[in-house]
N, C-alpha and C positions, 0 to 999 in steps of 0.2 A: 545419474542425477544425484546430487549430494548437497547437504547443508554445510556450507563452508564456515559460517560463523553465526552465532546467536548474539544479538547486540541489544544492550539496554542503555538508557540514558538517565542521568540524575538531573534534578532541577538546577538551573543556574541562571543568574541574572544576565541579561544582554540588552543592548540599546536598540535592537531591531525587531522587537515584537510588540504587538498591541495587547498582549495578555495583561490582565488587570494588575498583576504584581510584577510584571516585567520579567518573567522567568520563562524558560523553555526547557524541554527535555529532548530537543532534536539532536543534540550531540551524543550519538549512541556509540558505544564501544563494545568490542567483542568480549565475551566473558567465557571463563572456563567452567566446566562442570555442567550438570543438568539445570535446566530452567523450566519451571512449571508454566504450562500454558492452559488457560481456561477462559471461558466467556466472561467478560468484565461487567456486563450489564448494559442497559440502554445508553445511547448517546446522550450526553448532557450530564450524566451521573457516573457512568462507567468509563474507565480509562483504558489502559493497555491490557491486552490479553496475556502479557508476559509478566511474571512475578518480578518485582524489583525495577520495572521500567516506568518512568514518569511520563504522563501525559498532562501537560499543564493547562492547555487551553481546551477545555471540554466542550466549548461551543462548536469547534470545527474538527476536533480530533477525538479518537478513541470511541469506545462503545462497541457493542456486539458485532456490528457490521464493518467496523474498521479496527478489529481487535489486533491484527497482525499486519505489518507492512513488509512485503518481500521485494527485493531487487536483485537482478542478476549480476553476477560478477562480470560476465561478458559485456554488459552495458556499462558498468563502471570502467572497464578497460578501454572501451571506445571513448568515453569521456576523458579518461586520462590522456589519450593521444590527442584529442581535440583541445583540451585545456592546457596541455603541456606540464602537468604536475601530477604527483601521485595522489590517489584517492583510496583511502583505507576502507575496509569493510565497515559498514555502519555509517559512513560519512554522509550518505543521502538521507539519514534518519530512518533507515530500514531496520526492522527487527531481525530479519533473517536475510542473509546473503547466500545466494544459491549458485551452483555450478551445473551446467548441462541442461538447464531448464529455461524455456522461452517464457519468461514471466509476463512480459507485456502482451505476448500472443496467447496467453492462457484464456480459456473460455470462461465467461461468467457462469458460475455454477460448477466449474471444474473442481474436483476434489483431489487433494494431495494427502498421502499418508507420509508422515515424517517420523522416522524411528519406528518403534514397535506399537505405539498406541495413539499418537496424535493424528487427527484428521482435520484439515482445514479446507475451506471452500472459498473460491474467488468471488468477490462481490463487485469490484470496481477498480478503476485506475486511480492514480494519485494526482490531485490538483496542486500545482506548485503555489507557494505563498511567499509573502514578504519575509517571513522568518527563515524559510529555506534559502532565499536569496542572500539574506544577511549572514546566515551560517556559512555558506560557501564563499562569500566575499566576491562573487562574480557579478559585474555590472550587467544589467539586462537579463539576468538569469531566468526569470519567470517566463519571458517570451522565448528565450532560447530553448529551455526545457520543453515548453509547449510545442514549439516547431518540430523538435526531434520526435516527440510522440512515444518515446520509450519510457513509459510511465511507471513501470512496476505494477504491483497489484496489492490491493487490500484484501484481507481474508477474514472470514468469521470462523469461530471454533465449533466444529461439529462433534469431535470427540476430544476431551481434554487429556492431559498427560504431561510427560516431560520430554524435552528435546535437548540436544547438545550438538556442538560442532562435530562433523563427521557422520551424522546420521544420514542414511539413504533417504531419498525423496522418491516416492512412487505415485504416478498419476493413477488413481483407482476409479475415476469416473470422468468421462468427457461428454458433455451434452452435444446434441447434433445441430444446434441453432446457428453456430458460427459467429456469435457475438463475443468478441474478445475484450479484454481489459483496455487495449489500445483503442478499439472502436468506441467503447463506452466513454473513454476520455475525450476523444475527438468530438463525439456527439454532445458532450456537456460543456465543451469549450469553444472550438472554432468551427464545427460543422453541425450545427443544430438540426439541419435537415436529415441527419442520421437518426434522430431520436425515435421515430416510429419503428425503425428496425430493431431497436433495443427491446421492444416489447416481446420479442420471441423468447427472451431469457426469463420473462415473467418474474416470479417472486424470488428468483436467485439474485436479481439485481439488488444493489443497495436501495433501500426504501426511498431515499430522496431522489435517486435517479429514476426509479420507476414512476414516482409521482410526477416528475418533470416530463417524462416521455408521454404519460397519459394526458397531462395538461396541454402539451404541444399538439397531440393528435386531436384532442377535443377542439382546440382553437382552429385547426385547419379544416375541420368538418362543419363548422358553423355556417 
């Protein structure tokens, strides 16, 4: 398992975002050399966990529980074949592009060591948005991505440090609950009846998902 690329984005104006200033950092490109990774702070004030990476819409993106977004090169390759065009590392807005790792099948609370020092923990899948669709230029992309369910994974920073392309990725902890990023994604989008099953992951879940699951269960037991 390997880190193929570390990708960062700069703010740029686009016509397809509802961010107040009309800018987005979704267009992420691979960089050379080491990149510092650290917890950015709470959602709403904290941005990306990667130094030099822009998160422009703090209402929906960034913060400690969405500090890093990972996507598998294998899933990009499948989309390349389906869409009939090349897809570069970073083009899905991911901060890290991996090889040999089932990112969407990663368990909530699963921990990865990347390189010698950085440890990240899986918190949730990625919900597609209008900006993602506009960036890719694919009509109906939000629904298409949702149907596929290969969502990638958001991660929080457990141990900070530096990462770079070529670093090994090691899974150092796998919980036993069976709740994957893909299941969390389905539960919060198209299969809300799965929400009670997410509670097995407890506090490892993204706090918003945990609150949604608890609210759903409470409503069902009234």
